[in-house]
C-alpha positions as MATLAB code, in Angstrom:
seq = 'XXXXXXXXXXXXXXXXXXXXXXXXXXXXXXXXXXXXXXXXXXXXXXXXXXXXXXXXXXXXXXXXXXXXXXXXXXXXXXXXXXXXXXXXXXXXXXXXXXXXXXXXXXXXXXXXXXXXXXXXXXXXXXXXXXXXXXXXXXXXXXXXXXXXXXXXXXXXXXXXXXXXXXXXXXXXXXXXXXXXXXXXXXXXXXXXXXXXXXXXXXXXXXXXXXXXXXXXXXXXXXXXXXXXXXXXXXXXXXXXXXXXXXXXXXXXXXXXXXXXXXXXXXXXXXXXXXXXXXXXXXXXXXXXXXXXXXXXXXXXXXXXXXXXXXXXXXXXXXXXXXXXXXXXXXXXXXXXXXXXXXXXXXXXXXXXXXXXXXXXXXXXXXXXXXXXXXXXXXXXXXXXXXXXXXXXXXXXXXXXXXXXXXXXXXXXXXXXXXXXXXXXXXXXXXXXXXXXXXXXXXXXXXXXXXXXXXXXXXXXXXXXXXXXXXXXXXXXXXXXXXXXXXXXXXXXXXXXXXXXXXXXXXXXXXXXXXXXXXXXXXXXXXXXXXXXXXXXXXXXXXXXXXXXXXXXXXXX';
ca = [
      22.554  -11.024  -78.934;
      19.584  -10.530  -81.159;
      17.961   -7.060  -81.088;
      14.487   -6.153  -82.250;
      14.317   -4.001  -85.625;
      11.511   -1.481  -86.574;
       8.867   -4.391  -87.483;
       9.566   -6.764  -84.119;
       8.912   -3.501  -82.157;
       5.911   -2.571  -83.752;
       4.798   -6.151  -84.393;
       4.809   -6.520  -80.709;
       3.091   -3.410  -79.517;
      -0.004   -3.869  -81.415;
      -0.355   -7.286  -80.353;
      -0.341   -5.800  -76.847;
      -2.978   -3.425  -78.072;
      -5.123   -6.159  -79.457;
      -5.265   -7.945  -76.432;
      -5.823   -5.413  -74.122;
      -8.826   -4.741  -76.107;
      -9.924   -8.701  -75.876;
      -9.005   -8.725  -72.002;
     -11.250   -5.695  -71.534;
     -14.068   -7.068  -73.298;
     -13.736  -10.439  -71.719;
     -13.576   -8.924  -68.170;
     -17.210   -6.842  -69.286;
     -18.736   -9.762  -70.232;
     -18.979   -9.439  -73.900;
     -16.580  -12.207  -74.726;
     -17.477  -15.757  -73.588;
     -14.466  -17.854  -72.143;
     -15.222  -19.935  -74.747;
     -14.717  -17.246  -77.028;
     -11.605  -15.497  -74.754;
      -9.961  -19.225  -74.864;
      -8.261  -19.254  -78.516;
      -7.611  -15.353  -78.239;
      -5.379  -15.687  -74.699;
      -3.800  -18.799  -75.823;
      -2.277  -16.772  -78.751;
      -0.703  -14.820  -75.929;
       0.462  -17.296  -73.472;
      -2.105  -17.116  -71.067;
      -3.671  -20.328  -69.671;
      -6.083  -21.100  -67.444;
      -4.324  -23.360  -64.609;
      -5.912  -25.165  -61.360;
      -6.067  -22.166  -59.223;
      -5.368  -19.241  -61.185;
      -4.234  -17.794  -65.185;
      -0.482  -18.588  -65.561;
       1.472  -16.684  -68.176;
       3.960  -18.531  -70.375;
       7.030  -15.590  -71.557;
       9.006  -16.332  -74.554;
      12.548  -16.884  -74.008;
      14.048  -17.333  -78.023;
      16.661  -20.292  -77.613;
      16.921  -19.559  -74.189;
      19.242  -16.358  -74.553;
      18.377  -13.428  -72.019;
      20.195   -9.922  -70.860;
      20.388   -8.592  -67.341;
      17.795   -5.937  -68.325;
      15.213   -8.615  -69.314;
      15.981  -10.895  -66.268;
      15.226   -7.739  -64.250;
      12.429   -6.789  -65.830;
      11.050  -10.071  -65.076;
      11.662  -10.122  -61.602;
      10.095   -6.778  -61.719;
       6.960   -8.763  -62.900;
       6.953  -11.357  -60.409;
       7.298   -9.005  -57.654;
       4.306   -6.665  -58.968;
       2.216   -8.853  -60.534;
       2.637  -12.596  -58.958;
       4.210  -14.061  -55.725;
       7.544  -12.797  -56.005;
       9.155  -15.426  -57.990;
       9.305  -17.167  -61.749;
       9.437  -20.538  -63.114;
      11.723  -21.512  -65.762;
      10.435  -24.736  -68.054;
      11.961  -27.200  -70.153;
      11.514  -25.128  -73.052;
      13.865  -22.533  -71.940;
      10.662  -19.971  -71.241;
       9.274  -18.930  -68.091;
       6.178  -19.017  -66.681;
       4.480  -16.542  -63.942;
       1.426  -18.812  -62.040;
      -0.417  -16.237  -60.209;
      -1.075  -13.280  -62.522;
      -4.537  -11.869  -62.668;
      -6.298  -11.253  -66.167;
      -6.958   -7.629  -65.681;
      -2.976   -7.187  -65.376;
      -1.965   -9.078  -68.238;
      -2.070   -6.397  -70.854;
       0.279   -4.259  -68.544;
       2.566   -7.177  -67.812;
       2.858   -7.254  -71.912;
       3.498   -3.898  -72.131;
       6.250   -4.185  -69.866;
       7.664   -7.119  -71.559;
       7.740   -5.262  -74.929;
       9.726   -2.338  -72.979;
      12.473   -4.793  -73.237;
      12.143   -6.655  -76.576;
       9.954   -9.718  -75.073;
       6.533  -11.009  -75.485;
       4.110  -13.905  -74.801;
       3.241  -14.542  -78.644;
       3.456  -18.561  -79.742;
       4.316  -19.898  -76.417;
       0.834  -21.985  -76.583;
      -1.533  -22.528  -79.210;
      -1.831  -24.925  -82.081;
       1.305  -23.296  -83.873;
       5.200  -23.512  -84.108;
       6.185  -22.617  -80.422;
       9.094  -21.196  -78.945;
      12.481  -22.365  -80.852;
      14.793  -23.853  -78.622;
      18.460  -24.351  -78.779;
      21.829  -25.623  -77.141;
      22.371  -23.708  -73.729;
      26.049  -23.600  -74.464;
      25.449  -22.291  -78.195;
      28.448  -19.973  -79.415;
      30.720  -20.878  -76.384;
      30.795  -24.833  -76.438;
      34.416  -26.630  -77.350;
      32.107  -29.188  -79.191;
      30.610  -26.721  -81.357;
      30.594  -27.125  -85.649;
      28.653  -23.925  -85.480;
      26.568  -21.896  -83.600;
      22.997  -22.637  -84.009;
      21.661  -19.319  -82.650;
      21.316  -17.613  -86.029;
      19.450  -20.529  -87.187;
      16.764  -20.710  -84.431;
      16.523  -16.906  -84.366;
      15.746  -17.226  -88.555;
      13.476  -19.919  -87.500;
      11.841  -17.649  -85.175;
      11.386  -14.939  -87.475;
       9.584  -16.913  -90.585;
       7.296  -19.334  -87.991;
       5.978  -16.123  -86.013;
       2.205  -15.956  -87.414;
       3.119  -17.674  -90.438;
      -0.289  -17.577  -92.327;
      -0.104  -21.201  -93.127;
       0.627  -22.701  -90.094;
      -1.021  -20.556  -87.313;
      -3.802  -23.289  -87.472;
      -1.889  -26.596  -86.967;
      -3.241  -30.073  -85.844;
      -1.570  -29.456  -82.711;
       1.510  -27.766  -81.194;
       4.767  -27.954  -82.906;
       8.316  -27.705  -81.619;
      11.546  -27.455  -83.183;
      14.605  -27.433  -81.352;
      18.410  -26.977  -82.866;
      21.862  -28.090  -82.005;
      25.386  -26.932  -83.214;
      27.553  -29.477  -81.498;
      28.581  -33.164  -81.380;
      26.916  -33.475  -77.921;
      22.984  -33.129  -78.088;
      22.467  -30.798  -75.502;
      18.860  -29.763  -77.001;
      16.814  -32.758  -76.954;
      16.589  -32.706  -80.816;
      15.054  -35.910  -81.013;
      12.261  -35.541  -78.744;
      11.097  -32.621  -81.164;
       8.858  -32.082  -84.014;
      11.466  -31.365  -85.741;
      15.047  -31.704  -84.648;
      18.141  -29.622  -86.619;
      21.492  -30.936  -85.660;
      24.435  -28.779  -87.684;
      26.978  -31.028  -88.931;
      30.053  -30.897  -91.892;
      29.759  -33.094  -94.731;
      31.522  -35.980  -95.196;
      32.829  -34.946  -98.603;
      32.367  -31.254  -99.314;
      33.157  -30.144  -95.678;
      30.418  -28.015  -95.668;
      28.232  -27.299  -93.223;
      24.795  -28.888  -92.948;
      21.614  -30.118  -91.041;
      20.698  -33.297  -89.979;
      16.958  -32.857  -89.990;
      14.680  -35.341  -87.884;
      11.193  -35.340  -87.652;
       8.331  -37.068  -85.637;
      10.298  -36.941  -81.651;
       8.058  -36.254  -79.205;
       6.931  -37.605  -75.697;
       3.584  -37.321  -74.335;
       1.302  -40.356  -74.157;
       2.948  -41.715  -76.872;
       6.937  -41.482  -76.995;
       8.785  -41.227  -79.905;
      12.314  -40.530  -80.702;
      12.557  -38.776  -84.286;
      13.610  -40.277  -87.890;
      16.265  -38.643  -89.646;
      14.684  -37.639  -92.959;
      17.683  -35.775  -94.626;
      21.362  -36.172  -93.507;
      23.075  -33.448  -94.993;
      20.474  -30.442  -95.964;
      22.550  -27.423  -97.387;
      21.704  -24.660  -95.244;
      20.228  -22.285  -97.980;
      17.630  -24.981  -98.097;
      16.434  -24.712  -94.795;
      12.741  -22.850  -94.815;
      11.998  -24.399  -98.089;
      12.549  -27.888  -96.623;
      10.693  -27.011  -93.108;
       8.078  -25.397  -95.254;
       7.464  -28.775  -97.122;
       7.681  -30.640  -93.951;
       4.968  -28.124  -92.539;
       2.546  -28.382  -95.287;
       2.612  -32.212  -95.228;
       1.834  -32.309  -91.779;
      -0.692  -29.429  -91.975;
      -2.607  -31.297  -94.990;
      -2.265  -34.945  -93.401;
      -2.189  -34.950  -89.703;
      -5.277  -35.858  -87.888;
      -7.743  -33.166  -86.645;
     -10.519  -35.660  -85.432;
      -8.628  -36.696  -82.478;
      -6.278  -34.507  -80.743;
      -4.122  -37.519  -78.840;
      -3.043  -38.462  -82.384;
      -2.356  -34.933  -83.813;
       1.165  -34.904  -83.368;
       3.327  -35.280  -86.427;
       5.224  -38.414  -84.632;
       1.847  -40.010  -85.348;
       1.449  -39.100  -88.975;
       5.152  -40.217  -89.621;
       4.536  -43.458  -87.461;
       1.463  -44.168  -89.204;
       2.653  -43.128  -92.765;
       5.884  -44.920  -92.528;
       9.496  -43.164  -92.054;
      10.002  -43.892  -95.917;
       6.682  -42.403  -97.460;
       6.616  -39.377  -95.204;
      10.132  -38.713  -96.712;
       9.009  -39.495 -100.111;
       6.143  -37.137  -99.533;
       8.105  -34.120  -98.013;
      10.479  -34.723 -100.908;
       7.780  -34.167 -103.658;
       6.152  -31.327 -101.829;
      10.029  -29.689 -101.627;
      10.679  -30.158 -105.133;
       7.557  -28.628 -106.226;
       8.341  -25.156 -103.772;
       9.602  -22.120 -105.525;
      12.783  -22.445 -102.883;
      14.153  -19.064 -104.381;
      11.071  -17.343 -102.783;
      10.957  -19.191  -99.793;
      14.648  -19.210  -98.264;
      16.067  -16.594  -96.698;
      17.931  -13.746  -98.536;
      21.853  -14.439  -98.025;
      21.677  -10.649  -96.905;
      19.374  -11.692  -94.264;
      21.112  -14.642  -93.002;
      24.495  -12.793  -92.771;
      22.448   -9.455  -90.972;
      20.846  -12.189  -88.461;
      24.065  -13.969  -87.995;
      26.186  -10.581  -87.227;
      24.156   -9.929  -83.682;
      25.488  -13.208  -82.334;
      29.362  -12.124  -83.030;
      31.547  -13.471  -79.689;
      32.085  -10.821  -77.422;
      35.448   -9.315  -77.427;
      37.282  -11.672  -75.068;
      40.473  -10.816  -73.315;
      43.845  -12.811  -74.108;
      44.134  -14.941  -71.152;
      46.416  -17.924  -70.587;
      44.542  -21.081  -70.413;
      44.327  -22.132  -67.043;
      44.164  -19.195  -63.877;
      46.333  -19.331  -61.365;
      44.125  -17.259  -59.192;
      41.679  -19.809  -60.141;
      43.557  -22.608  -59.090;
      44.665  -21.149  -55.891;
      41.121  -20.359  -54.834;
      40.447  -24.295  -55.140;
      43.269  -25.205  -53.617;
      42.082  -23.324  -50.448;
      38.249  -24.060  -50.406;
      37.238  -27.760  -51.288;
      33.360  -26.374  -51.533;
      34.258  -24.128  -54.421;
      36.470  -26.323  -55.998;
      33.688  -28.845  -56.050;
      31.062  -26.328  -57.166;
      33.801  -25.540  -60.196;
      33.896  -29.183  -60.979;
      30.258  -29.462  -61.185;
      29.198  -26.486  -62.515;
      31.334  -25.499  -65.176;
      31.816  -26.033  -68.668;
      35.394  -25.553  -71.218;
      34.938  -22.866  -73.088;
      36.039  -21.977  -76.793;
      38.204  -19.027  -75.216;
      41.020  -19.552  -73.436;
      40.750  -18.253  -69.494;
      36.738  -18.436  -69.988;
      34.243  -20.844  -68.651;
      30.212  -21.486  -69.172;
      28.992  -21.385  -65.678;
      25.543  -23.297  -64.853;
      23.831  -21.872  -61.792;
      21.740  -24.380  -60.339;
      18.099  -23.770  -59.756;
      17.564  -26.993  -57.859;
      18.407  -26.270  -53.999;
      17.809  -28.886  -51.848;
      14.197  -28.678  -51.067;
      12.847  -26.121  -53.247;
      11.378  -26.221  -56.448;
      13.280  -26.913  -59.331;
      13.124  -24.088  -61.736;
      11.788  -21.585  -59.412;
      13.655  -18.352  -59.235;
      12.394  -15.327  -56.537;
      12.589  -12.055  -57.920;
      15.575  -11.088  -55.642;
      17.576  -14.301  -57.484;
      16.548  -12.961  -60.534;
      18.324   -9.677  -60.086;
      21.435  -11.144  -58.303;
      21.826  -12.927  -61.981;
      21.324  -10.539  -63.602;
      23.514   -8.584  -62.044;
      25.988  -11.046  -62.359;
      25.438  -11.346  -65.993;
      26.061   -7.562  -66.671;
      29.151   -7.788  -64.501;
      30.992  -10.755  -65.203;
      29.355  -12.552  -68.724;
      29.243   -9.367  -71.201;
      25.383   -8.994  -70.034;
      24.370  -12.326  -71.349;
      22.883  -15.517  -69.652;
      20.799  -18.440  -70.991;
      17.848  -20.532  -69.806;
      18.334  -24.669  -69.793;
      15.859  -27.106  -70.589;
      17.100  -28.527  -67.668;
      15.659  -25.219  -65.920;
      18.941  -23.725  -64.652;
      20.593  -20.735  -66.016;
      23.825  -20.428  -67.491;
      26.395  -17.264  -67.282;
      27.648  -18.189  -70.647;
      31.194  -15.836  -70.854;
      32.732  -16.022  -67.245;
      36.497  -15.483  -66.800;
      38.133  -18.112  -64.796;
      39.492  -15.665  -62.338;
      36.020  -14.352  -61.469;
      34.500  -17.415  -60.536;
      35.005  -17.276  -56.608;
      33.332  -13.951  -56.063;
      30.498  -15.084  -58.461;
      30.352  -18.066  -56.208;
      30.318  -15.923  -52.970;
      27.329  -14.052  -54.325;
      25.285  -17.081  -55.502;
      25.934  -18.508  -52.304;
      24.466  -15.635  -50.407;
      21.686  -16.207  -52.541;
      21.584  -19.844  -51.810;
      22.023  -20.347  -55.515;
      25.713  -22.061  -55.202;
      24.181  -25.719  -55.153;
      27.077  -27.701  -56.780;
      24.861  -30.517  -58.271;
      24.390  -29.933  -62.357;
      23.808  -33.209  -63.818;
      23.599  -35.021  -60.136;
      20.801  -36.417  -58.893;
      19.386  -33.553  -56.911;
      19.392  -31.563  -60.232;
      15.909  -32.804  -61.044;
      13.593  -31.918  -63.983;
       9.877  -31.335  -62.765;
       7.014  -29.704  -64.215;
       4.986  -27.907  -61.620;
       2.110  -30.775  -61.295;
      -0.674  -31.058  -59.329;
       0.163  -27.986  -57.400;
      -0.534  -25.641  -60.236;
      -1.542  -27.516  -63.653;
      -4.944  -28.327  -64.461;
      -4.474  -31.003  -66.752;
      -1.820  -32.493  -63.968;
      -3.159  -36.138  -62.388;
      -0.259  -36.253  -59.756;
       2.027  -33.766  -57.714;
       5.454  -33.520  -59.343;
       7.524  -30.916  -56.829;
       6.808  -32.950  -53.432;
       7.958  -36.022  -55.003;
      11.328  -34.031  -56.610;
      11.901  -32.570  -52.861;
      11.535  -35.955  -50.967;
      14.102  -37.013  -53.658;
      16.639  -34.399  -52.838;
      16.347  -34.620  -49.445;
      16.826  -38.407  -49.445;
      20.243  -37.741  -51.699;
      21.029  -34.215  -50.247;
      24.758  -35.367  -48.932;
      27.578  -33.573  -51.440;
      29.695  -36.727  -51.201;
      26.810  -38.895  -51.962;
      26.104  -37.109  -54.836;
      29.560  -37.364  -56.066;
      29.883  -40.828  -55.238;
      26.742  -41.586  -57.739;
      27.880  -39.257  -60.281;
      26.342  -38.217  -63.291;
      22.483  -39.388  -63.099;
      18.803  -37.581  -64.496;
      15.746  -37.790  -62.524;
      13.009  -36.054  -64.330;
       9.312  -35.912  -63.257;
       6.230  -35.499  -64.834;
       2.537  -35.084  -63.326;
       0.663  -36.487  -65.898;
       1.001  -38.289  -69.272;
       1.883  -34.823  -71.127;
       5.376  -35.321  -70.046;
       6.064  -31.571  -69.618;
       9.138  -33.133  -67.186;
      10.575  -35.134  -70.209;
      10.275  -38.400  -67.793;
      10.457  -40.680  -71.055;
      14.356  -39.674  -71.599;
      15.380  -39.298  -67.961;
      17.735  -41.786  -66.921;
      15.157  -42.279  -63.887;
      11.819  -41.586  -65.172;
       9.129  -40.592  -62.732;
       5.148  -40.265  -63.938;
       2.581  -39.077  -61.646;
      -0.841  -40.713  -62.648;
      -4.316  -40.907  -60.501;
      -5.176  -44.348  -60.001;
      -8.809  -44.767  -58.070;
      -8.543  -41.352  -56.538;
      -4.918  -41.904  -55.329;
      -1.652  -40.771  -56.896;
       0.308  -43.412  -58.823;
       3.820  -42.872  -59.866;
       5.584  -45.210  -62.186;
       9.013  -45.473  -62.804;
      10.875  -45.566  -66.069;
      14.860  -46.639  -66.716;
      17.384  -46.199  -69.286;
      15.997  -43.099  -70.823;
      18.246  -41.021  -72.820;
      17.844  -37.082  -73.969;
      21.426  -37.179  -75.601;
      22.511  -37.719  -79.339;
      22.273  -41.268  -78.245;
      18.416  -40.530  -77.552;
      16.311  -43.421  -76.041;
      13.033  -43.956  -74.324;
      13.111  -45.305  -70.463;
      11.261  -48.974  -69.806;
       8.730  -48.887  -67.171;
      10.087  -51.211  -64.194;
       6.861  -51.999  -63.028;
       3.620  -51.271  -61.063;
       2.806  -47.510  -59.780;
       3.723  -46.765  -56.386;
       2.549  -44.316  -53.747;
       4.324  -41.240  -53.325;
       5.840  -41.762  -49.837;
       7.392  -45.208  -51.130;
       9.020  -43.368  -54.623;
      12.076  -42.096  -52.787;
      12.631  -45.779  -51.676;
      12.005  -47.296  -54.661;
      14.970  -44.515  -56.349;
      17.209  -45.473  -53.283;
      16.998  -49.313  -54.247;
      17.670  -48.636  -58.209;
      20.764  -46.367  -57.182;
      21.814  -49.301  -54.745;
      21.780  -51.528  -57.393;
      24.144  -49.414  -59.361;
      26.513  -48.661  -57.080;
      26.720  -52.589  -56.276;
      27.303  -53.825  -59.942;
      29.565  -50.556  -61.588;
      32.462  -50.978  -63.090;
      35.284  -48.573  -62.152;
      34.188  -45.216  -63.971;
      31.229  -46.715  -65.368;
      28.120  -43.819  -65.118;
      24.719  -44.903  -63.992;
      23.298  -45.207  -67.629;
      26.259  -47.163  -69.037;
      25.809  -49.792  -66.133;
      22.002  -49.798  -66.473;
      22.679  -50.508  -70.777;
      25.520  -53.222  -69.436;
      23.227  -55.528  -67.070;
      20.113  -54.777  -68.246;
      16.658  -54.378  -66.198;
      16.225  -57.799  -64.369;
      18.309  -56.401  -61.420;
      16.591  -53.011  -61.090;
      13.336  -54.686  -61.310;
      14.285  -57.126  -58.574;
      15.174  -54.342  -56.419;
      12.138  -52.606  -57.444;
      10.103  -55.124  -56.422;
      11.078  -55.551  -53.216;
       9.834  -52.167  -52.481;
       6.361  -53.179  -54.148;
       6.013  -56.030  -52.107;
       7.034  -53.794  -48.848;
       4.449  -51.376  -49.832;
       1.495  -53.847  -50.646;
];
């Protein structure tokens, strides 16, 4: 993991002192809310529906036990005893008091954390594959790239006042687990077919929200040494030409769309050619310094298959099922990457209590080389677990109500906080997710359905990524009533696709019935071994639309 140097420490501490003064002036009336708003946004403080919300940066989703334990302390002392993990691999506290925020920021700084650039029209927290450094299909660990971008983009003088917020994601694997094509800039490490050097595939113009678009590839094989200069060229074109007269059209995806991909590429390449690359690109020694922080831990020499694990699985079918669903193959023999579900049936997706955070911190320190990850699907990962330790971990997670065997299944739902918290939301998200979870709570039924990603957003801003859900649910307000629009066939993987709308919006109570009808079509029509998404692509939307219309007519 990356460790702060003296600059990072001073940088964060100075920001805490600055914001502490700004909060004091807001509380004594020296600053109006309009004057205070841009200052609080620079420090991750939002004004939500009922209270302030504080968004904590978790760069590329990586934490250690000490940091998670500090988040647990903050949740207990300054919130309501829990935190909410988000689709940007961050954590939000929904109930802090403004007067306490400077103290919270000081506690974060004590463990090398902050809230800088988690909001506002700047380059946001950089995200990455949650299995970075351990996945068997990985070409190269993307975290050094993500850290390099974090350092380059932090308070960049040219890009602190962009037309709109800007999001970057990085992956180093064949499978895209970072949703790069739904980001303003997506970077995918890949080998050049002729030189075999590791390069970047660069895509630009992805994004969800009211105008969902899949990113367009603007460079197939960018040399790694040119990364920062090329990013600078993209950002300059966007900063100069992006819309500032209409915030709904201010994202780079709109610029790419209106300009045309080929013309946008021409402008970026022209800007790139004019830049002094050596003065912008990172010094090779600095790149090596950063990369050294992400060297793999010292693994034990273990057999590829643990006899202890096999014996425990044979003796305990529930444990075997959990291992099957919640673990991922690891580069090191005898190890696995374990995903901890934050989606127990009936709870708010992505929430973890302070006590649960402490338990996971303990497990990370004892069993995962003091490292854990936050996933964009609002779960947690222990990336370096010995197979023989899984049974002990499972038992402890079970005691903490964190042993759900549902990763990637129908109850592993991504959901934004929705109208229960968010001032921008037009409908509730959490109760919809809970109702669907209860409908499909049976472990046998989930296992029969197989991989199926449901994603729910409570407004058009799409914080729940509903556009790229196999089943997407969008909550809107229609004549004073919450109405839910359902889409089908979205895909957040390397084959990214936007889902298609099935029909008119439904009332909240009708959504679980609609999901059940859709699932039943799949179960009736699938070929052996065929996934839900593959089935949708093979048979088309018509059978699903017909089933959906039955719900619409029954509700009329």
